[in-house]
Backbone as ProteinMPNN parsed JSONL, in Angstrom:
{"seq_chain_A": "XXXXXXXXXXXXXXXXXXXXXXXXXXXXXXXXXXXXXXXXXXXXXXXXXXXXXXXXXXXXXXXXXXXXXXXXXXXXXXXXXXXXXXXXXXXXXXXXXXXXXXXXXXXXXXXXXXXXXXXXXXXXXXXXXXXXXXXXXXXXXXXXXXXXXXXXXXXXXXXXXXXX", "coords_chain_A": {"N_chain_A": [[-16.028, 11.699, 0.249], [-12.852, 10.693, -0.806], [-9.496, 11.49, -0.261], [-6.268, 11.094, -1.499], [-3.309, 11.115, 0.243], [-0.131, 12.421, -0.088], [0.652, 10.407, -1.866], [1.862, 10.426, -4.461], [4.378, 11.473, -3.904], [5.577, 9.816, -1.925], [5.231, 7.104, -2.572], [7.126, 5.954, -4.326], [9.367, 6.244, -2.729], [8.971, 4.681, -0.386], [7.257, 2.447, -0.609], [7.991, 0.282, -2.071], [9.07, -3.074, -2.214], [9.464, -4.922, 0.864], [8.58, -7.519, 2.943], [6.151, -8.328, 3.962], [2.656, -8.621, 3.272], [0.19, -6.091, 2.746], [-2.774, -4.664, 4.152], [-5.718, -2.646, 3.883], [-6.393, -0.539, 6.537], [-9.347, 0.389, 7.906], [-10.615, 1.183, 10.156], [-10.853, 3.628, 11.444], [-12.93, 5.535, 11.41], [-14.079, 7.609, 12.975], [-11.822, 9.142, 13.392], [-11.209, 9.952, 10.875], [-9.553, 8.795, 8.816], [-7.87, 6.386, 6.677], [-5.525, 3.738, 6.089], [-2.767, 1.746, 4.826], [-1.493, -1.22, 6.29], [0.99, -3.622, 7.334], [-0.049, -7.051, 7.408], [0.453, -8.342, 9.838], [0.261, -6.465, 11.835], [-1.58, -4.964, 14.518], [-4.417, -3.086, 15.782], [-5.324, -0.633, 18.267], [-7.029, 1.524, 20.565], [-5.937, 4.391, 22.297], [-5.982, 6.915, 24.577], [-7.304, 8.776, 22.814], [-6.038, 8.274, 20.408], [-5.136, 6.222, 17.571], [-3.445, 3.255, 17.836], [-0.922, 1.321, 16.499], [0.571, -1.871, 16.572], [2.96, -4.629, 16.59], [3.531, -8.088, 17.17], [6.076, -8.965, 16.504], [7.863, -6.888, 16.995], [7.445, -5.622, 19.771], [7.98, -3.197, 21.11], [7.908, -1.247, 19.272], [5.946, 1.194, 17.84], [3.274, 2.594, 15.911], [1.54, 5.479, 15.899], [-1.465, 7.213, 15.34], [-2.785, 10.337, 15.445], [-5.576, 12.487, 15.336], [-6.874, 15.627, 14.595], [-9.597, 17.777, 14.5], [-9.78, 20.411, 12.131], [-11.331, 22.674, 12.672], [-11.08, 23.207, 15.32], [-8.603, 24.4, 16.0], [-7.151, 26.27, 14.292], [-4.838, 27.78, 11.924], [-2.668, 26.457, 9.255], [-0.039, 27.273, 9.783], [-0.153, 27.633, 12.572], [-0.616, 24.989, 13.451], [1.756, 23.735, 12.57], [3.677, 25.19, 13.959], [3.02, 24.474, 16.588], [3.64, 21.738, 16.445], [6.43, 21.887, 16.045], [7.148, 22.958, 18.55], [6.431, 20.858, 20.276], [8.119, 18.779, 19.33], [10.662, 19.877, 19.863], [10.491, 19.984, 22.595], [10.749, 17.452, 23.659], [12.296, 15.168, 25.977], [15.81, 15.326, 26.202], [16.149, 15.641, 23.437], [17.315, 15.083, 20.122], [17.365, 16.43, 17.16], [17.401, 15.082, 14.058], [16.575, 15.556, 11.426], [14.4, 17.748, 9.622], [11.87, 18.173, 7.38], [9.957, 19.708, 4.815], [6.968, 18.534, 3.306], [5.358, 18.179, 0.241], [2.523, 17.969, -1.917], [-0.521, 16.282, -2.599], [-1.607, 17.146, -0.205], [-0.086, 19.307, 2.186], [2.71, 18.975, 4.479], [4.91, 18.094, 7.235], [7.912, 16.39, 7.995], [9.602, 14.928, 10.64], [12.659, 13.671, 11.936], [14.079, 12.172, 14.665], [15.778, 11.631, 17.849], [15.183, 10.725, 21.281], [14.914, 10.649, 24.891], [12.619, 8.939, 26.67], [10.519, 10.062, 29.428], [11.527, 8.952, 32.641], [13.064, 6.879, 31.718], [16.217, 5.48, 30.579], [17.072, 4.686, 28.168], [17.579, 5.527, 24.772], [15.277, 6.541, 22.262], [14.086, 6.331, 18.869], [12.253, 8.507, 16.745], [9.946, 9.039, 14.204], [8.062, 11.547, 12.971], [5.269, 12.619, 11.386], [3.472, 15.292, 10.212], [0.408, 15.809, 8.827], [-1.424, 17.899, 6.841], [-4.583, 17.928, 6.451], [-7.711, 18.298, 4.616], [-9.983, 18.644, 6.284], [-9.03, 17.863, 8.7], [-6.126, 17.607, 10.86], [-3.415, 15.464, 10.872], [-1.313, 13.414, 12.849], [1.237, 11.289, 12.408], [3.066, 8.956, 13.988], [5.957, 7.204, 14.509], [7.59, 5.222, 16.808], [10.4, 3.775, 18.353], [12.868, 1.748, 20.099], [16.205, 3.001, 19.97], [18.048, 1.049, 18.906], [19.804, 0.526, 16.927], [19.139, -1.469, 15.266], [18.061, -2.252, 12.064], [15.071, -1.335, 10.633], [12.311, -1.687, 8.357], [10.989, 0.972, 6.326], [8.43, 1.665, 7.608], [6.706, 3.79, 8.479], [6.876, 5.532, 6.332], [5.614, 4.046, 4.338], [3.054, 3.822, 5.471], [2.229, 6.533, 5.539], [2.35, 7.08, 2.819], [0.22, 5.585, 1.905], [-1.866, 6.756, 3.114], [-5.108, 8.07, 3.605], [-7.331, 10.749, 3.761], [-10.437, 10.549, 5.042], [-13.201, 12.016, 4.142]], "CA_chain_A": [[-14.972, 11.847, -0.742], [-11.564, 10.252, -0.292], [-8.338, 12.157, -0.86], [-5.027, 10.374, -1.289], [-2.354, 12.039, 0.824], [1.29, 12.211, -0.334], [0.918, 9.183, -2.612], [2.806, 10.628, -5.546], [5.709, 11.758, -3.368], [6.169, 8.793, -1.086], [5.108, 5.73, -3.042], [8.411, 5.488, -4.834], [10.356, 6.24, -1.654], [8.855, 3.714, 0.678], [6.281, 1.376, -0.76], [8.513, -0.83, -2.82], [9.672, -4.097, -1.375], [8.757, -5.262, 2.085], [8.238, -8.926, 2.863], [4.779, -8.585, 4.377], [1.584, -8.021, 2.492], [-0.515, -5.052, 3.497], [-4.206, -4.524, 3.921], [-6.18, -1.313, 4.263], [-7.037, -0.361, 7.836], [-10.427, 1.351, 7.741], [-11.323, 1.241, 11.421], [-10.697, 4.932, 12.085], [-13.961, 6.415, 10.857], [-14.19, 8.799, 13.818], [-10.593, 9.92, 13.245], [-11.203, 10.482, 9.517], [-8.486, 8.333, 7.943], [-7.593, 4.977, 6.452], [-4.151, 3.558, 5.63], [-2.366, 0.36, 4.685], [-0.574, -1.752, 7.291], [1.297, -5.045, 7.162], [-1.11, -7.874, 7.996], [0.782, -8.779, 11.198], [0.063, -5.367, 12.779], [-2.92, -4.851, 15.085], [-4.744, -1.727, 16.212], [-6.041, -0.398, 19.521], [-7.202, 2.953, 20.829], [-5.36, 4.803, 23.563], [-5.98, 8.366, 24.805], [-7.714, 9.531, 21.633], [-5.207, 7.943, 19.249], [-5.128, 4.847, 17.086], [-2.098, 2.743, 18.063], [-0.633, 0.091, 15.768], [1.714, -2.623, 17.106], [3.184, -5.954, 16.029], [4.226, -8.977, 18.096], [7.476, -9.12, 16.097], [8.623, -5.793, 17.614], [6.432, -5.054, 20.672], [8.303, -1.845, 21.578], [7.792, -0.361, 18.112], [4.55, 1.572, 17.647], [2.874, 3.671, 15.008], [0.372, 6.117, 16.492], [-2.066, 8.248, 14.502], [-3.682, 11.259, 16.135], [-6.351, 13.268, 14.386], [-7.455, 16.813, 15.226], [-10.415, 18.553, 13.554], [-9.246, 21.749, 11.838], [-12.18, 23.725, 13.221], [-10.747, 23.438, 16.725], [-7.321, 24.957, 16.372], [-6.544, 27.36, 13.545], [-4.185, 27.772, 10.618], [-1.554, 25.534, 9.026], [1.127, 27.796, 10.495], [-0.333, 27.366, 14.0], [-0.408, 23.558, 13.659], [3.17, 23.412, 12.383], [4.389, 25.801, 15.079], [2.778, 23.616, 17.751], [4.419, 20.506, 16.25], [7.826, 22.243, 16.339], [7.3, 23.116, 19.995], [6.38, 19.522, 20.88], [9.345, 18.045, 18.973], [11.795, 20.464, 20.579], [10.286, 19.829, 24.026], [10.968, 16.082, 24.117], [13.487, 15.081, 26.825], [17.097, 14.995, 25.576], [15.887, 15.51, 22.001], [18.326, 15.365, 19.104], [16.642, 16.491, 15.898], [18.27, 14.688, 12.942], [16.14, 16.27, 10.224], [13.029, 18.259, 9.494], [11.698, 18.59, 5.993], [8.589, 19.952, 4.356], [6.434, 17.623, 2.306], [4.329, 18.777, -0.595], [1.78, 16.98, -2.688], [-1.967, 16.504, -2.511], [-1.711, 17.969, 0.999], [1.228, 19.636, 2.713], [3.051, 18.416, 5.771], [6.301, 18.176, 7.699], [8.43, 15.13, 8.528], [10.697, 15.071, 11.6], [13.409, 12.481, 12.335], [14.762, 12.577, 15.885], [15.896, 10.686, 18.954], [14.899, 11.335, 22.575], [14.865, 9.714, 26.019], [11.318, 9.109, 27.322], [10.57, 10.306, 30.871], [11.679, 7.773, 33.5], [13.873, 5.847, 31.059], [17.568, 5.892, 30.217], [17.28, 4.236, 26.798], [17.226, 6.476, 23.722], [14.319, 6.059, 21.276], [13.972, 7.107, 17.638], [10.881, 8.866, 16.404], [9.608, 9.711, 12.956], [6.793, 12.214, 13.228], [4.801, 13.277, 10.173], [2.263, 16.098, 10.366], [-0.293, 15.879, 7.553], [-2.44, 18.948, 6.882], [-5.713, 17.497, 5.638], [-8.752, 19.27, 4.269], [-10.842, 18.895, 7.443], [-8.344, 17.415, 9.917], [-4.671, 17.533, 10.866], [-3.036, 14.137, 11.336], [0.042, 13.198, 13.321], [1.617, 9.887, 12.271], [4.267, 8.915, 14.822], [6.57, 5.89, 14.712], [8.562, 5.278, 17.893], [11.02, 2.496, 18.673], [14.183, 1.909, 20.706], [17.297, 3.327, 19.043], [18.955, -0.072, 19.106], [20.669, 0.364, 15.781], [18.544, -2.482, 14.409], [17.457, -1.63, 10.896], [13.707, -1.736, 10.295], [11.821, -1.133, 7.112], [10.426, 2.328, 6.413], [6.996, 1.475, 7.78], [5.963, 5.049, 8.544], [6.813, 6.069, 4.974], [4.567, 3.3, 3.633], [1.754, 4.197, 6.049], [1.889, 7.878, 5.076], [2.119, 7.014, 1.369], [-1.095, 4.988, 1.661], [-2.8, 7.465, 3.97], [-6.223, 8.774, 2.973], [-8.269, 11.463, 4.606], [-11.804, 10.127, 4.718], [-14.036, 13.197, 4.386]], "C_chain_A": [[-13.645, 11.459, -0.105], [-10.451, 10.986, -1.021], [-7.093, 11.349, -0.533], [-3.979, 11.389, -0.862], [-0.936, 11.582, 0.525], [1.609, 11.028, -1.247], [1.97, 9.381, -3.692], [4.227, 10.817, -5.045], [6.342, 10.524, -2.739], [6.064, 7.367, -1.596], [6.446, 5.189, -3.52], [9.436, 5.365, -3.719], [10.206, 5.077, -0.705], [7.96, 2.533, 0.459], [6.793, 0.205, -1.557], [9.091, -1.832, -1.847], [8.828, -4.369, -0.155], [8.226, -6.671, 1.976], [6.765, -9.185, 3.162], [3.785, -7.957, 3.414], [0.855, -7.019, 3.375], [-2.001, -5.145, 3.2], [-4.638, -3.173, 4.45], [-6.88, -1.352, 5.606], [-8.084, 0.729, 7.668], [-11.222, 1.526, 9.026], [-11.231, 2.565, 12.138], [-11.69, 5.936, 11.513], [-14.068, 7.707, 11.654], [-12.984, 9.721, 13.665], [-10.393, 10.434, 11.824], [-10.071, 10.018, 8.631], [-8.575, 6.831, 7.713], [-6.157, 4.905, 5.951], [-3.873, 2.069, 5.461], [-1.352, 0.005, 5.754], [-0.209, -3.174, 6.933], [0.267, -5.88, 7.927], [-0.807, -8.309, 9.422], [0.538, -7.691, 12.248], [-1.39, -5.338, 13.248], [-3.15, -3.422, 15.556], [-5.467, -1.744, 17.54], [-6.217, 1.112, 19.633], [-6.638, 3.264, 22.203], [-5.322, 6.327, 23.61], [-6.266, 9.173, 23.547], [-6.9, 9.273, 20.386], [-5.464, 6.504, 18.822], [-3.677, 4.391, 17.169], [-1.95, 1.412, 17.34], [0.617, -0.555, 16.361], [1.823, -3.963, 16.387], [3.901, -6.816, 17.055], [5.711, -9.143, 17.759], [8.385, -8.079, 16.748], [7.704, -5.061, 18.585], [6.74, -3.642, 21.183], [8.296, -0.828, 20.439], [6.312, -0.068, 17.911], [4.427, 2.604, 16.534], [1.562, 4.194, 15.575], [-0.144, 7.162, 15.511], [-3.032, 9.037, 15.372], [-4.337, 12.14, 15.091], [-7.02, 14.413, 15.136], [-8.317, 17.53, 14.191], [-9.846, 19.958, 13.362], [-10.046, 22.85, 12.524], [-11.81, 24.076, 14.656], [-9.531, 24.314, 16.953], [-6.684, 26.002, 15.476], [-5.866, 27.006, 12.241], [-3.111, 26.694, 10.51], [-0.331, 25.979, 9.816], [1.033, 27.515, 11.997], [-0.107, 25.887, 14.312], [1.064, 23.199, 13.569], [4.031, 24.011, 13.487], [4.233, 24.956, 16.35], [3.569, 22.319, 17.639], [5.895, 20.756, 16.522], [8.068, 22.325, 17.839], [7.315, 21.753, 20.694], [7.666, 18.757, 20.583], [10.538, 18.563, 19.763], [11.685, 20.307, 22.092], [10.474, 18.416, 24.537], [12.261, 16.002, 24.929], [14.724, 14.611, 26.055], [16.96, 14.81, 24.063], [17.126, 15.852, 21.18], [17.617, 15.278, 17.763], [17.609, 16.194, 14.76], [17.881, 15.42, 11.663], [14.697, 16.719, 10.362], [12.893, 18.698, 8.051], [10.224, 18.746, 5.661], [8.227, 18.926, 3.3], [5.363, 18.363, 1.528], [3.651, 17.673, -1.377], [0.313, 17.321, -2.619], [-2.285, 17.379, -1.308], [-0.314, 18.185, 1.555], [1.47, 18.943, 4.05], [4.508, 18.633, 6.104], [6.676, 16.824, 8.272], [9.633, 15.442, 9.411], [11.335, 13.71, 11.821], [14.22, 12.905, 13.559], [14.986, 11.393, 16.808], [15.618, 11.46, 20.236], [14.933, 10.239, 23.633], [13.529, 9.928, 26.722], [11.461, 9.325, 28.825], [10.645, 8.99, 31.652], [12.509, 6.66, 32.891], [15.278, 6.382, 30.812], [17.891, 5.536, 28.77], [16.788, 5.285, 25.806], [16.285, 5.793, 22.724], [14.399, 6.919, 20.024], [12.5, 7.399, 17.399], [10.879, 9.501, 15.021], [8.213, 10.26, 13.175], [6.419, 12.961, 11.954], [3.5, 14.001, 10.49], [1.655, 16.246, 8.976], [-1.431, 16.886, 7.692], [-3.559, 18.59, 5.922], [-6.695, 18.62, 5.376], [-9.593, 19.646, 5.488], [-10.179, 18.53, 8.767], [-6.839, 17.564, 9.734], [-4.315, 16.199, 11.512], [-1.578, 14.142, 11.784], [0.292, 11.697, 13.239], [2.985, 9.76, 12.921], [4.748, 7.475, 14.962], [7.66, 6.047, 15.763], [9.092, 3.874, 18.148], [12.365, 2.739, 19.347], [15.243, 2.169, 19.638], [18.393, 2.285, 19.18], [19.969, -0.221, 17.99], [20.153, -0.705, 14.829], [17.828, -1.783, 13.263], [16.066, -2.202, 10.633], [13.34, -1.141, 8.946], [11.247, 0.261, 7.365], [8.916, 2.253, 6.523], [6.237, 2.791, 7.756], [5.858, 5.685, 7.157], [5.715, 5.369, 4.186], [3.181, 3.664, 4.158], [1.323, 5.554, 5.507], [1.6, 7.874, 3.576], [0.73, 6.467, 1.051], [-2.212, 5.719, 2.38], [-3.877, 8.168, 3.166], [-7.022, 9.501, 4.037], [-9.656, 11.068, 4.134], [-12.749, 11.248, 5.124], [-15.499, 12.828, 4.225]], "O_chain_A": [[-13.356, 11.861, 1.022], [-10.462, 11.091, -2.248], [-6.898, 10.961, 0.619], [-3.784, 12.406, -1.527], [-0.576, 10.453, 0.857], [2.783, 10.683, -1.378], [2.884, 8.567, -3.815], [5.178, 10.372, -5.688], [7.508, 10.223, -2.992], [6.761, 6.49, -1.085], [6.843, 4.084, -3.15], [10.287, 4.476, -3.757], [11.209, 4.526, -0.251], [7.917, 1.656, 1.322], [6.081, -0.789, -1.706], [9.552, -1.462, -0.768], [7.63, -4.085, -0.133], [7.506, -6.997, 1.033], [6.194, -10.157, 2.668], [4.039, -6.907, 2.824], [0.906, -7.1, 4.603], [-2.422, -5.633, 2.152], [-4.01, -2.617, 5.351], [-7.838, -2.1, 5.798], [-7.752, 1.864, 7.326], [-12.372, 1.965, 8.994], [-11.504, 2.63, 13.337], [-11.32, 7.06, 11.173], [-14.14, 8.788, 11.07], [-13.11, 10.939, 13.792], [-9.511, 11.258, 11.582], [-9.647, 10.773, 7.756], [-9.252, 6.107, 8.442], [-5.625, 5.893, 5.445], [-4.658, 1.231, 5.905], [-0.473, 0.799, 6.089], [-0.998, -3.873, 6.298], [-0.227, -5.458, 8.972], [-1.739, -8.622, 10.163], [0.603, -7.976, 13.444], [-2.31, -5.643, 12.488], [-2.207, -2.646, 15.709], [-6.129, -2.718, 17.901], [-5.618, 1.875, 18.876], [-6.831, 2.507, 23.155], [-4.688, 6.956, 22.763], [-5.561, 10.137, 23.245], [-7.055, 9.986, 19.395], [-5.942, 5.681, 19.602], [-2.782, 5.051, 16.641], [-2.745, 0.493, 17.538], [1.606, 0.128, 16.624], [0.91, -4.38, 15.674], [4.794, -6.328, 17.747], [6.515, -9.434, 18.645], [9.551, -8.36, 17.023], [7.221, -3.977, 18.26], [5.83, -2.956, 21.648], [8.648, 0.334, 20.644], [5.507, -0.994, 17.82], [5.348, 3.374, 16.262], [0.593, 3.447, 15.714], [0.638, 7.908, 14.92], [-3.967, 8.486, 15.954], [-3.722, 12.493, 14.085], [-7.65, 14.208, 16.173], [-7.828, 17.861, 13.111], [-9.473, 20.615, 14.333], [-9.474, 23.866, 12.918], [-12.192, 25.136, 15.151], [-9.425, 24.929, 18.014], [-5.698, 26.6, 15.906], [-6.257, 26.067, 11.546], [-2.696, 26.1, 11.505], [0.338, 25.159, 10.446], [2.04, 27.191, 12.626], [0.521, 25.557, 15.318], [1.57, 22.443, 14.398], [5.013, 23.399, 13.906], [5.194, 24.751, 17.091], [4.114, 21.845, 18.635], [6.552, 19.934, 17.161], [9.073, 21.821, 18.341], [8.119, 21.524, 21.598], [8.245, 18.15, 21.484], [11.336, 17.778, 20.276], [12.676, 20.476, 22.802], [10.37, 18.188, 25.742], [13.227, 16.694, 24.609], [14.674, 13.609, 25.342], [17.586, 13.924, 23.482], [17.875, 16.775, 21.498], [17.304, 14.187, 17.286], [18.537, 16.965, 14.519], [18.746, 15.855, 10.903], [13.903, 16.149, 11.11], [13.691, 19.492, 7.554], [9.369, 18.015, 6.161], [9.067, 18.505, 2.504], [4.555, 19.091, 2.105], [4.172, 16.562, -1.476], [-0.065, 18.492, -2.584], [-3.143, 18.259, -1.389], [0.552, 17.322, 1.404], [0.551, 18.399, 4.663], [5.246, 19.272, 5.354], [5.874, 16.182, 8.95], [10.565, 16.129, 8.992], [10.634, 12.701, 11.886], [14.964, 13.884, 13.502], [14.461, 10.302, 16.587], [15.787, 12.678, 20.29], [14.974, 9.052, 23.311], [13.314, 10.986, 27.314], [12.41, 8.833, 29.435], [9.919, 8.04, 31.36], [12.644, 5.596, 33.494], [15.5, 7.592, 30.832], [18.871, 6.027, 28.211], [15.713, 5.859, 25.978], [16.467, 4.624, 22.384], [14.74, 8.099, 20.1], [11.622, 6.636, 17.801], [11.691, 10.373, 14.71], [7.291, 9.522, 13.523], [7.161, 13.83, 11.495], [2.544, 13.397, 10.976], [2.304, 16.747, 8.057], [-2.296, 16.741, 8.556], [-3.498, 18.904, 4.733], [-6.528, 19.742, 5.854], [-9.885, 20.822, 5.706], [-10.704, 18.847, 9.834], [-6.338, 17.638, 8.612], [-4.846, 15.847, 12.565], [-0.726, 14.789, 11.176], [-0.37, 10.919, 13.926], [3.952, 10.375, 12.472], [4.023, 6.623, 15.478], [8.543, 6.894, 15.632], [8.334, 2.904, 18.159], [12.947, 3.812, 19.192], [15.177, 1.619, 18.539], [19.53, 2.605, 19.528], [20.9, -1.018, 18.102], [20.659, -0.843, 13.715], [17.078, -0.831, 13.477], [15.907, -3.407, 10.434], [13.984, -0.209, 8.464], [11.05, 0.658, 8.514], [8.2, 2.721, 5.637], [5.217, 2.897, 7.075], [4.847, 6.314, 6.845], [4.967, 6.015, 3.451], [2.238, 3.8, 3.378], [0.185, 5.714, 5.065], [0.706, 8.584, 3.114], [0.129, 6.842, 0.044], [-3.378, 5.342, 2.268], [-3.582, 8.797, 2.149], [-7.348, 8.938, 5.082], [-9.998, 11.237, 2.963], [-13.06, 11.413, 6.304], [-16.372, 13.681, 4.388]]}, "name": "protein", "num_of_chains": 1, "seq": "XXXXXXXXXXXXXXXXXXXXXXXXXXXXXXXXXXXXXXXXXXXXXXXXXXXXXXXXXXXXXXXXXXXXXXXXXXXXXXXXXXXXXXXXXXXXXXXXXXXXXXXXXXXXXXXXXXXXXXXXXXXXXXXXXXXXXXXXXXXXXXXXXXXXXXXXXXXXXXXXXXXX"}
């Protein structure tokens, strides 16, 4: 059974426009999700996550991590752990945190931080999606260069499906 996650909330916000066409990425059977990505983006696996990149912006990544619910507890425990991780990033500046409601609940963080061993500040959008059988972390990270990019993470989350 496939459940559409956040589609009603985020489709209007982030799926309009965009020069590139998208296709559904369905290569994350083990991680329990599928989503739409621009056709120029590629996927790889790294340390238990699915990592999406594009040659157009090689330092910009979208990472999806998936955790089975049976391993870790309640929604409150997952969200508390996400807060701890966000607040623990080096030189973090949290711009916003907002709850998301819809088919499944979640939280969206917007922040900047300085990765260990670097001096350059990076932006991160981190969305925690509380699925039926899994919890998903969708993380977009890129240098905080001031360059304006499209709202890719919003489009990914809007098209996100938990594959049960």
